[in-house]
PyMOL Python script that loads the backbone (N, CA, C, O; Angstrom):
from pymol import cmd

cmd.read_pdbstr("""\
ATOM      1  N   UNK A   1     120.788 -89.893 143.809  1.00  0.00           N
ATOM      2  CA  UNK A   1     119.318 -89.361 143.537  1.00  0.00           C
ATOM      3  C   UNK A   1     119.064 -88.613 144.857  1.00  0.00           C
ATOM      4  O   UNK A   1     119.264 -89.128 145.957  1.00  0.00           O
ATOM      5  N   UNK A   2     118.688 -87.576 144.702  1.00  0.00           N
ATOM      6  CA  UNK A   2     118.249 -86.742 145.950  1.00  0.00           C
ATOM      7  C   UNK A   2     117.280 -87.244 146.816  1.00  0.00           C
ATOM      8  O   UNK A   2     117.414 -87.143 148.036  1.00  0.00           O
ATOM      9  N   UNK A   3     116.242 -87.818 146.254  1.00  0.00           N
ATOM     10  CA  UNK A   3     115.035 -88.347 147.071  1.00  0.00           C
ATOM     11  C   UNK A   3     115.386 -89.892 147.417  1.00  0.00           C
ATOM     12  O   UNK A   3     114.579 -90.630 147.981  1.00  0.00           O
ATOM     13  N   UNK A   4     116.465 -90.227 147.082  1.00  0.00           N
ATOM     14  CA  UNK A   4     117.176 -91.722 147.373  1.00  0.00           C
ATOM     15  C   UNK A   4     118.128 -91.635 148.703  1.00  0.00           C
ATOM     16  O   UNK A   4     118.218 -92.651 149.392  1.00  0.00           O
ATOM     17  N   UNK A   5     118.678 -90.723 148.998  1.00  0.00           N
ATOM     18  CA  UNK A   5     119.756 -90.754 149.576  1.00  0.00           C
ATOM     19  C   UNK A   5     119.499 -91.026 151.322  1.00  0.00           C
ATOM     20  O   UNK A   5     118.536 -90.435 151.810  1.00  0.00           O
ATOM     21  N   UNK A   6     120.110 -91.659 151.983  1.00  0.00           N
ATOM     22  CA  UNK A   6     120.032 -92.113 153.347  1.00  0.00           C
ATOM     23  C   UNK A   6     119.979 -90.867 154.136  1.00  0.00           C
ATOM     24  O   UNK A   6     120.733 -89.906 153.981  1.00  0.00           O
ATOM     25  N   UNK A   7     118.826 -90.989 155.170  1.00  0.00           N
ATOM     26  CA  UNK A   7     118.667 -89.739 155.960  1.00  0.00           C
ATOM     27  C   UNK A   7     119.211 -90.404 157.695  1.00  0.00           C
ATOM     28  O   UNK A   7     118.613 -91.021 158.576  1.00  0.00           O
ATOM     29  N   UNK A   8     120.417 -89.958 157.567  1.00  0.00           N
ATOM     30  CA  UNK A   8     121.025 -90.482 158.929  1.00  0.00           C
ATOM     31  C   UNK A   8     121.362 -89.500 159.941  1.00  0.00           C
ATOM     32  O   UNK A   8     121.808 -89.794 161.050  1.00  0.00           O
ATOM     33  N   UNK A   9     121.108 -88.179 159.475  1.00  0.00           N
ATOM     34  CA  UNK A   9     120.935 -87.125 160.819  1.00  0.00           C
ATOM     35  C   UNK A   9     120.109 -87.390 161.811  1.00  0.00           C
ATOM     36  O   UNK A   9     119.220 -88.241 161.780  1.00  0.00           O
ATOM     37  N   UNK A  10     120.444 -86.497 162.936  1.00  0.00           N
ATOM     38  CA  UNK A  10     119.393 -86.671 163.769  1.00  0.00           C
ATOM     39  C   UNK A  10     118.737 -85.136 163.469  1.00  0.00           C
ATOM     40  O   UNK A  10     119.338 -84.150 163.042  1.00  0.00           O
ATOM     41  N   UNK A  11     117.431 -85.250 163.802  1.00  0.00           N
ATOM     42  CA  UNK A  11     116.694 -83.825 163.487  1.00  0.00           C
ATOM     43  C   UNK A  11     115.883 -83.748 164.990  1.00  0.00           C
ATOM     44  O   UNK A  11     115.472 -84.697 165.657  1.00  0.00           O
ATOM     45  N   UNK A  12     115.789 -82.142 165.321  1.00  0.00           N
ATOM     46  CA  UNK A  12     115.051 -81.869 166.485  1.00  0.00           C
ATOM     47  C   UNK A  12     113.516 -81.461 166.128  1.00  0.00           C
ATOM     48  O   UNK A  12     112.738 -81.465 167.082  1.00  0.00           O
ATOM     49  N   UNK A  13     112.968 -81.085 164.763  1.00  0.00           N
ATOM     50  CA  UNK A  13     111.828 -80.878 164.343  1.00  0.00           C
ATOM     51  C   UNK A  13     111.990 -81.595 162.879  1.00  0.00           C
ATOM     52  O   UNK A  13     113.074 -81.854 162.356  1.00  0.00           O
ATOM     53  N   UNK A  14     110.738 -81.859 162.336  1.00  0.00           N
ATOM     54  CA  UNK A  14     110.418 -82.314 161.247  1.00  0.00           C
ATOM     55  C   UNK A  14     109.194 -81.535 160.812  1.00  0.00           C
ATOM     56  O   UNK A  14     108.253 -81.441 161.600  1.00  0.00           O
ATOM     57  N   UNK A  15     109.145 -81.059 159.806  1.00  0.00           N
ATOM     58  CA  UNK A  15     107.973 -80.181 159.180  1.00  0.00           C
ATOM     59  C   UNK A  15     107.567 -80.877 157.955  1.00  0.00           C
ATOM     60  O   UNK A  15     108.359 -81.371 157.153  1.00  0.00           O
ATOM     61  N   UNK A  16     106.254 -80.891 157.852  1.00  0.00           N
ATOM     62  CA  UNK A  16     105.483 -81.614 156.432  1.00  0.00           C
ATOM     63  C   UNK A  16     104.839 -80.574 156.281  1.00  0.00           C
ATOM     64  O   UNK A  16     104.545 -79.822 157.211  1.00  0.00           O
ATOM     65  N   UNK A  17     104.447 -80.343 154.737  1.00  0.00           N
ATOM     66  CA  UNK A  17     103.275 -79.508 154.030  1.00  0.00           C
ATOM     67  C   UNK A  17     103.291 -80.086 152.701  1.00  0.00           C
ATOM     68  O   UNK A  17     104.028 -80.895 152.139  1.00  0.00           O
ATOM     69  N   UNK A  18     102.044 -79.295 152.295  1.00  0.00           N
ATOM     70  CA  UNK A  18     101.783 -79.514 150.868  1.00  0.00           C
ATOM     71  C   UNK A  18     101.468 -78.509 150.065  1.00  0.00           C
ATOM     72  O   UNK A  18     101.152 -77.473 150.650  1.00  0.00           O
ATOM     73  N   UNK A  19     101.455 -78.488 148.791  1.00  0.00           N
ATOM     74  CA  UNK A  19     101.227 -77.420 147.946  1.00  0.00           C
ATOM     75  C   UNK A  19     100.228 -78.136 146.997  1.00  0.00           C
ATOM     76  O   UNK A  19     100.491 -79.217 146.471  1.00  0.00           O
ATOM     77  N   UNK A  20      99.023 -77.439 146.807  1.00  0.00           N
ATOM     78  CA  UNK A  20      98.273 -77.631 145.984  1.00  0.00           C
ATOM     79  C   UNK A  20      98.091 -77.192 144.498  1.00  0.00           C
ATOM     80  O   UNK A  20      97.994 -75.970 144.382  1.00  0.00           O
ATOM     81  N   UNK A  21      98.042 -77.704 143.657  1.00  0.00           N
ATOM     82  CA  UNK A  21      98.304 -77.094 141.979  1.00  0.00           C
ATOM     83  C   UNK A  21      97.347 -77.810 140.877  1.00  0.00           C
ATOM     84  O   UNK A  21      97.028 -78.994 140.989  1.00  0.00           O
ATOM     85  N   UNK A  22      96.976 -77.098 139.947  1.00  0.00           N
ATOM     86  CA  UNK A  22      96.357 -77.686 138.863  1.00  0.00           C
ATOM     87  C   UNK A  22      97.217 -77.976 137.902  1.00  0.00           C
ATOM     88  O   UNK A  22      98.062 -77.114 137.661  1.00  0.00           O
ATOM     89  N   UNK A  23      97.235 -79.017 137.247  1.00  0.00           N
ATOM     90  CA  UNK A  23      97.883 -79.435 136.158  1.00  0.00           C
ATOM     91  C   UNK A  23      97.164 -79.368 134.582  1.00  0.00           C
ATOM     92  O   UNK A  23      96.025 -79.835 134.568  1.00  0.00           O
ATOM     93  N   UNK A  24      97.482 -79.044 133.753  1.00  0.00           N
ATOM     94  CA  UNK A  24      96.483 -79.103 132.260  1.00  0.00           C
ATOM     95  C   UNK A  24      97.105 -80.222 131.528  1.00  0.00           C
ATOM     96  O   UNK A  24      98.225 -80.095 131.033  1.00  0.00           O
ATOM     97  N   UNK A  25      96.540 -81.125 131.455  1.00  0.00           N
ATOM     98  CA  UNK A  25      96.873 -82.108 130.141  1.00  0.00           C
ATOM     99  C   UNK A  25      95.909 -82.386 129.180  1.00  0.00           C
ATOM    100  O   UNK A  25      94.933 -83.128 129.288  1.00  0.00           O
ATOM    101  N   UNK A  26      96.317 -81.641 128.112  1.00  0.00           N
ATOM    102  CA  UNK A  26      95.526 -81.842 127.195  1.00  0.00           C
ATOM    103  C   UNK A  26      94.266 -80.946 127.368  1.00  0.00           C
ATOM    104  O   UNK A  26      94.537 -79.796 127.713  1.00  0.00           O
ATOM    105  N   UNK A  27      92.999 -81.217 127.209  1.00  0.00           N
ATOM    106  CA  UNK A  27      91.983 -80.524 127.814  1.00  0.00           C
ATOM    107  C   UNK A  27      91.473 -80.842 129.184  1.00  0.00           C
ATOM    108  O   UNK A  27      90.333 -80.461 129.453  1.00  0.00           O
ATOM    109  N   UNK A  28      92.064 -81.396 129.955  1.00  0.00           N
ATOM    110  CA  UNK A  28      91.774 -81.878 131.276  1.00  0.00           C
ATOM    111  C   UNK A  28      92.396 -81.308 132.122  1.00  0.00           C
ATOM    112  O   UNK A  28      93.617 -81.327 131.969  1.00  0.00           O
ATOM    113  N   UNK A  29      91.873 -80.620 133.272  1.00  0.00           N
ATOM    114  CA  UNK A  29      92.910 -80.248 134.283  1.00  0.00           C
ATOM    115  C   UNK A  29      92.510 -80.969 135.498  1.00  0.00           C
ATOM    116  O   UNK A  29      91.324 -81.210 135.728  1.00  0.00           O
ATOM    117  N   UNK A  30      93.545 -81.350 136.351  1.00  0.00           N
ATOM    118  CA  UNK A  30      93.449 -82.132 137.241  1.00  0.00           C
ATOM    119  C   UNK A  30      94.169 -81.361 138.443  1.00  0.00           C
ATOM    120  O   UNK A  30      94.941 -80.423 138.241  1.00  0.00           O
ATOM    121  N   UNK A  31      93.861 -81.820 139.645  1.00  0.00           N
ATOM    122  CA  UNK A  31      94.382 -81.362 140.977  1.00  0.00           C
ATOM    123  C   UNK A  31      95.702 -82.258 141.324  1.00  0.00           C
ATOM    124  O   UNK A  31      95.623 -83.484 141.252  1.00  0.00           O
ATOM    125  N   UNK A  32      96.917 -81.615 141.701  1.00  0.00           N
ATOM    126  CA  UNK A  32      97.743 -82.526 142.073  1.00  0.00           C
ATOM    127  C   UNK A  32      98.414 -81.867 143.677  1.00  0.00           C
ATOM    128  O   UNK A  32      98.049 -80.789 144.146  1.00  0.00           O
ATOM    129  N   UNK A  33      99.131 -82.509 144.131  1.00  0.00           N
ATOM    130  CA  UNK A  33      99.979 -81.972 145.401  1.00  0.00           C
ATOM    131  C   UNK A  33     101.418 -82.170 145.331  1.00  0.00           C
ATOM    132  O   UNK A  33     101.893 -83.140 144.739  1.00  0.00           O
ATOM    133  N   UNK A  34     101.984 -81.475 145.789  1.00  0.00           N
ATOM    134  CA  UNK A  34     103.567 -81.524 146.271  1.00  0.00           C
ATOM    135  C   UNK A  34     103.856 -81.485 147.420  1.00  0.00           C
ATOM    136  O   UNK A  34     103.892 -80.441 148.072  1.00  0.00           O
ATOM    137  N   UNK A  35     104.148 -82.778 147.923  1.00  0.00           N
ATOM    138  CA  UNK A  35     104.253 -83.020 149.456  1.00  0.00           C
ATOM    139  C   UNK A  35     105.548 -83.012 149.700  1.00  0.00           C
ATOM    140  O   UNK A  35     106.348 -83.654 149.020  1.00  0.00           O
ATOM    141  N   UNK A  36     105.935 -82.140 150.892  1.00  0.00           N
ATOM    142  CA  UNK A  36     107.632 -81.664 151.042  1.00  0.00           C
ATOM    143  C   UNK A  36     107.524 -82.044 152.346  1.00  0.00           C
ATOM    144  O   UNK A  36     106.435 -82.063 152.919  1.00  0.00           O
ATOM    145  N   UNK A  37     108.881 -82.449 153.039  1.00  0.00           N
ATOM    146  CA  UNK A  37     109.196 -82.632 154.220  1.00  0.00           C
ATOM    147  C   UNK A  37     110.625 -81.907 154.467  1.00  0.00           C
ATOM    148  O   UNK A  37     111.526 -82.038 153.638  1.00  0.00           O
ATOM    149  N   UNK A  38     110.792 -81.130 155.656  1.00  0.00           N
ATOM    150  CA  UNK A  38     111.882 -80.234 156.006  1.00  0.00           C
ATOM    151  C   UNK A  38     112.235 -80.699 157.360  1.00  0.00           C
ATOM    152  O   UNK A  38     111.395 -80.900 158.237  1.00  0.00           O
ATOM    153  N   UNK A  39     113.726 -80.892 157.525  1.00  0.00           N
ATOM    154  CA  UNK A  39     114.146 -81.595 158.854  1.00  0.00           C
ATOM    155  C   UNK A  39     114.919 -80.318 159.451  1.00  0.00           C
ATOM    156  O   UNK A  39     115.422 -79.495 158.686  1.00  0.00           O
ATOM    157  N   UNK A  40     114.987 -80.196 160.717  1.00  0.00           N
ATOM    158  CA  UNK A  40     115.871 -78.992 161.113  1.00  0.00           C
ATOM    159  C   UNK A  40     116.527 -79.738 162.351  1.00  0.00           C
ATOM    160  O   UNK A  40     115.920 -80.235 163.300  1.00  0.00           O
ATOM    161  N   UNK A  41     118.030 -79.709 162.117  1.00  0.00           N
ATOM    162  CA  UNK A  41     119.006 -80.419 162.976  1.00  0.00           C
ATOM    163  C   UNK A  41     118.861 -79.850 164.442  1.00  0.00           C
ATOM    164  O   UNK A  41     117.930 -79.084 164.687  1.00  0.00           O
ATOM    165  N   UNK A  42     119.888 -80.260 165.554  1.00  0.00           N
ATOM    166  CA  UNK A  42     119.698 -79.578 166.666  1.00  0.00           C
ATOM    167  C   UNK A  42     120.354 -78.256 166.459  1.00  0.00           C
ATOM    168  O   UNK A  42     120.026 -77.315 167.182  1.00  0.00           O
ATOM    169  N   UNK A  43     121.371 -78.092 165.412  1.00  0.00           N
ATOM    170  CA  UNK A  43     121.885 -76.622 165.248  1.00  0.00           C
ATOM    171  C   UNK A  43     121.127 -75.616 164.705  1.00  0.00           C
ATOM    172  O   UNK A  43     121.418 -74.422 164.776  1.00  0.00           O
ATOM    173  N   UNK A  44     120.054 -76.123 164.105  1.00  0.00           N
ATOM    174  CA  UNK A  44     119.142 -74.835 163.541  1.00  0.00           C
ATOM    175  C   UNK A  44     119.479 -75.095 161.903  1.00  0.00           C
ATOM    176  O   UNK A  44     118.932 -74.298 161.141  1.00  0.00           O
ATOM    177  N   UNK A  45     120.119 -75.881 161.444  1.00  0.00           N
ATOM    178  CA  UNK A  45     120.356 -76.047 160.055  1.00  0.00           C
ATOM    179  C   UNK A  45     119.045 -76.907 159.298  1.00  0.00           C
ATOM    180  O   UNK A  45     118.655 -77.966 159.790  1.00  0.00           O
ATOM    181  N   UNK A  46     118.484 -76.391 158.184  1.00  0.00           N
ATOM    182  CA  UNK A  46     117.585 -76.901 157.418  1.00  0.00           C
ATOM    183  C   UNK A  46     117.771 -77.546 156.419  1.00  0.00           C
ATOM    184  O   UNK A  46     118.459 -77.185 155.464  1.00  0.00           O
ATOM    185  N   UNK A  47     117.142 -78.641 156.534  1.00  0.00           N
ATOM    186  CA  UNK A  47     117.266 -79.854 155.007  1.00  0.00           C
ATOM    187  C   UNK A  47     116.209 -80.154 154.579  1.00  0.00           C
ATOM    188  O   UNK A  47     115.279 -80.333 155.365  1.00  0.00           O
ATOM    189  N   UNK A  48     116.047 -80.289 153.300  1.00  0.00           N
ATOM    190  CA  UNK A  48     114.724 -80.978 152.669  1.00  0.00           C
ATOM    191  C   UNK A  48     115.083 -82.320 152.615  1.00  0.00           C
ATOM    192  O   UNK A  48     116.022 -82.764 151.953  1.00  0.00           O
ATOM    193  N   UNK A  49     114.358 -82.937 153.288  1.00  0.00           N
ATOM    194  CA  UNK A  49     114.399 -84.434 153.343  1.00  0.00           C
ATOM    195  C   UNK A  49     113.949 -85.175 152.530  1.00  0.00           C
ATOM    196  O   UNK A  49     114.319 -86.347 152.453  1.00  0.00           O
ATOM    197  N   UNK A  50     112.801 -84.499 151.529  1.00  0.00           N
ATOM    198  CA  UNK A  50     112.162 -85.481 150.546  1.00  0.00           C
ATOM    199  C   UNK A  50     110.711 -84.494 149.804  1.00  0.00           C
ATOM    200  O   UNK A  50     110.248 -83.532 150.416  1.00  0.00           O
ATOM    201  N   UNK A  51     110.380 -84.763 148.984  1.00  0.00           N
ATOM    202  CA  UNK A  51     109.282 -84.288 148.307  1.00  0.00           C
ATOM    203  C   UNK A  51     108.615 -85.349 147.266  1.00  0.00           C
ATOM    204  O   UNK A  51     109.255 -86.233 146.697  1.00  0.00           O
ATOM    205  N   UNK A  52     107.293 -85.125 147.121  1.00  0.00           N
ATOM    206  CA  UNK A  52     106.782 -86.004 146.172  1.00  0.00           C
ATOM    207  C   UNK A  52     105.535 -85.436 145.586  1.00  0.00           C
ATOM    208  O   UNK A  52     104.852 -84.684 146.282  1.00  0.00           O
ATOM    209  N   UNK A  53     105.150 -85.753 144.280  1.00  0.00           N
ATOM    210  CA  UNK A  53     104.288 -85.536 143.398  1.00  0.00           C
ATOM    211  C   UNK A  53     103.043 -86.281 143.517  1.00  0.00           C
ATOM    212  O   UNK A  53     103.105 -87.355 142.918  1.00  0.00           O
ATOM    213  N   UNK A  54     101.856 -86.042 144.135  1.00  0.00           N
ATOM    214  CA  UNK A  54     100.832 -87.056 144.281  1.00  0.00           C
ATOM    215  C   UNK A  54      99.645 -86.358 143.424  1.00  0.00           C
ATOM    216  O   UNK A  54      99.663 -85.260 142.868  1.00  0.00           O
ATOM    217  N   UNK A  55      98.605 -87.325 143.482  1.00  0.00           N
ATOM    218  CA  UNK A  55      97.114 -87.015 142.947  1.00  0.00           C
ATOM    219  C   UNK A  55      96.469 -86.338 143.731  1.00  0.00           C
ATOM    220  O   UNK A  55      95.557 -85.645 143.279  1.00  0.00           O
ATOM    221  N   UNK A  56      96.788 -86.342 145.309  1.00  0.00           N
ATOM    222  CA  UNK A  56      95.940 -85.515 146.203  1.00  0.00           C
ATOM    223  C   UNK A  56      96.758 -85.605 147.713  1.00  0.00           C
ATOM    224  O   UNK A  56      97.785 -86.269 147.852  1.00  0.00           O
ATOM    225  N   UNK A  57      96.154 -84.866 148.750  1.00  0.00           N
ATOM    226  CA  UNK A  57      96.828 -84.719 149.838  1.00  0.00           C
ATOM    227  C   UNK A  57      96.027 -85.600 150.768  1.00  0.00           C
ATOM    228  O   UNK A  57      95.479 -85.170 151.783  1.00  0.00           O
ATOM    229  N   UNK A  58      95.989 -86.890 150.355  1.00  0.00           N
ATOM    230  CA  UNK A  58      95.105 -87.795 151.120  1.00  0.00           C
ATOM    231  C   UNK A  58      96.045 -88.348 152.081  1.00  0.00           C
ATOM    232  O   UNK A  58      97.263 -88.167 152.112  1.00  0.00           O
ATOM    233  N   UNK A  59      95.259 -89.113 152.935  1.00  0.00           N
ATOM    234  CA  UNK A  59      95.966 -89.846 154.361  1.00  0.00           C
ATOM    235  C   UNK A  59      97.103 -90.884 153.500  1.00  0.00           C
ATOM    236  O   UNK A  59      98.312 -90.949 153.721  1.00  0.00           O
ATOM    237  N   UNK A  60      96.381 -91.597 152.546  1.00  0.00           N
ATOM    238  CA  UNK A  60      97.135 -92.581 151.688  1.00  0.00           C
ATOM    239  C   UNK A  60      98.692 -92.074 151.447  1.00  0.00           C
ATOM    240  O   UNK A  60      99.788 -92.534 151.766  1.00  0.00           O
ATOM    241  N   UNK A  61      98.273 -90.958 150.762  1.00  0.00           N
ATOM    242  CA  UNK A  61      99.665 -90.443 149.911  1.00  0.00           C
ATOM    243  C   UNK A  61     100.552 -90.061 151.020  1.00  0.00           C
ATOM    244  O   UNK A  61     101.741 -90.352 150.883  1.00  0.00           O
ATOM    245  N   UNK A  62     100.097 -89.318 152.351  1.00  0.00           N
ATOM    246  CA  UNK A  62     101.075 -89.045 153.234  1.00  0.00           C
ATOM    247  C   UNK A  62     101.905 -90.134 153.833  1.00  0.00           C
ATOM    248  O   UNK A  62     103.116 -90.155 154.056  1.00  0.00           O
ATOM    249  N   UNK A  63     100.875 -91.136 154.068  1.00  0.00           N
ATOM    250  CA  UNK A  63     101.392 -92.418 154.669  1.00  0.00           C
ATOM    251  C   UNK A  63     102.441 -92.851 153.817  1.00  0.00           C
ATOM    252  O   UNK A  63     103.554 -93.053 154.303  1.00  0.00           O
ATOM    253  N   UNK A  64     102.203 -93.035 152.480  1.00  0.00           N
ATOM    254  CA  UNK A  64     103.319 -93.481 151.570  1.00  0.00           C
ATOM    255  C   UNK A  64     104.893 -93.052 151.630  1.00  0.00           C
ATOM    256  O   UNK A  64     105.978 -93.634 151.633  1.00  0.00           O
ATOM    257  N   UNK A  65     104.322 -91.455 151.685  1.00  0.00           N
ATOM    258  CA  UNK A  65     105.458 -90.570 151.711  1.00  0.00           C
ATOM    259  C   UNK A  65     106.385 -90.822 153.009  1.00  0.00           C
ATOM    260  O   UNK A  65     107.589 -91.069 152.955  1.00  0.00           O
ATOM    261  N   UNK A  66     105.670 -90.724 154.101  1.00  0.00           N
ATOM    262  CA  UNK A  66     106.473 -91.208 155.549  1.00  0.00           C
ATOM    263  C   UNK A  66     106.990 -92.484 155.390  1.00  0.00           C
ATOM    264  O   UNK A  66     107.982 -92.664 156.095  1.00  0.00           O
ATOM    265  N   UNK A  67     106.658 -93.457 154.693  1.00  0.00           N
ATOM    266  CA  UNK A  67     106.800 -94.572 154.733  1.00  0.00           C
ATOM    267  C   UNK A  67     108.282 -94.756 154.023  1.00  0.00           C
ATOM    268  O   UNK A  67     109.270 -95.362 154.435  1.00  0.00           O
ATOM    269  N   UNK A  68     108.110 -94.143 153.022  1.00  0.00           N
ATOM    270  CA  UNK A  68     109.471 -93.829 152.257  1.00  0.00           C
ATOM    271  C   UNK A  68     110.529 -93.342 153.044  1.00  0.00           C
ATOM    272  O   UNK A  68     111.636 -93.878 153.006  1.00  0.00           O
ATOM    273  N   UNK A  69     110.233 -92.180 153.891  1.00  0.00           N
ATOM    274  CA  UNK A  69     111.362 -91.459 154.516  1.00  0.00           C
ATOM    275  C   UNK A  69     111.747 -92.175 155.494  1.00  0.00           C
ATOM    276  O   UNK A  69     112.865 -91.864 155.906  1.00  0.00           O
ATOM    277  N   UNK A  70     111.045 -93.353 156.234  1.00  0.00           N
ATOM    278  CA  UNK A  70     111.319 -94.132 157.163  1.00  0.00           C
ATOM    279  C   UNK A  70     112.292 -95.031 156.531  1.00  0.00           C
ATOM    280  O   UNK A  70     113.380 -95.245 157.066  1.00  0.00           O
ATOM    281  N   UNK A  71     112.022 -95.455 155.650  1.00  0.00           N
ATOM    282  CA  UNK A  71     112.880 -96.526 154.718  1.00  0.00           C
ATOM    283  C   UNK A  71     114.263 -96.120 154.385  1.00  0.00           C
ATOM    284  O   UNK A  71     115.224 -96.880 154.264  1.00  0.00           O
ATOM    285  N   UNK A  72     114.251 -94.711 154.236  1.00  0.00           N
ATOM    286  CA  UNK A  72     115.417 -94.249 154.142  1.00  0.00           C
ATOM    287  C   UNK A  72     116.283 -93.557 155.386  1.00  0.00           C
ATOM    288  O   UNK A  72     117.282 -92.877 155.148  1.00  0.00           O
ATOM    289  N   UNK A  73     115.841 -93.778 156.619  1.00  0.00           N
ATOM    290  CA  UNK A  73     116.279 -93.762 157.821  1.00  0.00           C
ATOM    291  C   UNK A  73     115.806 -92.683 158.683  1.00  0.00           C
ATOM    292  O   UNK A  73     116.302 -92.421 159.779  1.00  0.00           O
ATOM    293  N   UNK A  74     114.816 -92.060 158.139  1.00  0.00           N
ATOM    294  CA  UNK A  74     114.100 -91.018 159.119  1.00  0.00           C
ATOM    295  C   UNK A  74     113.614 -91.700 160.325  1.00  0.00           C
ATOM    296  O   UNK A  74     112.459 -92.124 160.318  1.00  0.00           O
ATOM    297  N   UNK A  75     114.332 -91.853 161.327  1.00  0.00           N
ATOM    298  CA  UNK A  75     113.966 -92.309 162.811  1.00  0.00           C
ATOM    299  C   UNK A  75     114.581 -91.249 163.808  1.00  0.00           C
ATOM    300  O   UNK A  75     114.065 -91.141 164.920  1.00  0.00           O
ATOM    301  N   UNK A  76     115.345 -90.692 163.560  1.00  0.00           N
ATOM    302  CA  UNK A  76     116.002 -89.716 164.508  1.00  0.00           C
ATOM    303  C   UNK A  76     115.405 -88.369 164.811  1.00  0.00           C
ATOM    304  O   UNK A  76     115.995 -87.295 164.696  1.00  0.00           O
ATOM    305  N   UNK A  77     114.210 -88.544 165.196  1.00  0.00           N
ATOM    306  CA  UNK A  77     113.738 -87.213 165.739  1.00  0.00           C
ATOM    307  C   UNK A  77     113.247 -87.177 167.175  1.00  0.00           C
ATOM    308  O   UNK A  77     112.524 -87.976 167.770  1.00  0.00           O
ATOM    309  N   UNK A  78     113.899 -85.893 167.643  1.00  0.00           N
ATOM    310  CA  UNK A  78     113.657 -85.803 168.962  1.00  0.00           C
ATOM    311  C   UNK A  78     112.291 -85.302 169.537  1.00  0.00           C
ATOM    312  O   UNK A  78     112.119 -85.238 170.754  1.00  0.00           O
TER     313      UNK A  78
END
""", "prot")
cmd.dss("prot")
cmd.show_as("cartoon", "prot")
cmd.util.cbc("prot")
cmd.orient("prot")
């Protein structure tokens, strides 16, 4: 699975961002966020490291997301 693969590369930079969007569920509209992290290795190659859909762009959502990335091996950032 893409979001479960080990992250063993060394990255010069890691970018994280979120896209907010509305979801229609029946007659209810809720806000959701797509959290995305991109790593750039020392040669300049870009790689999507992970993504997650959450209920918000809260500190807790980001902490959970980064915790999962660390568990997969994202520790090699210069």
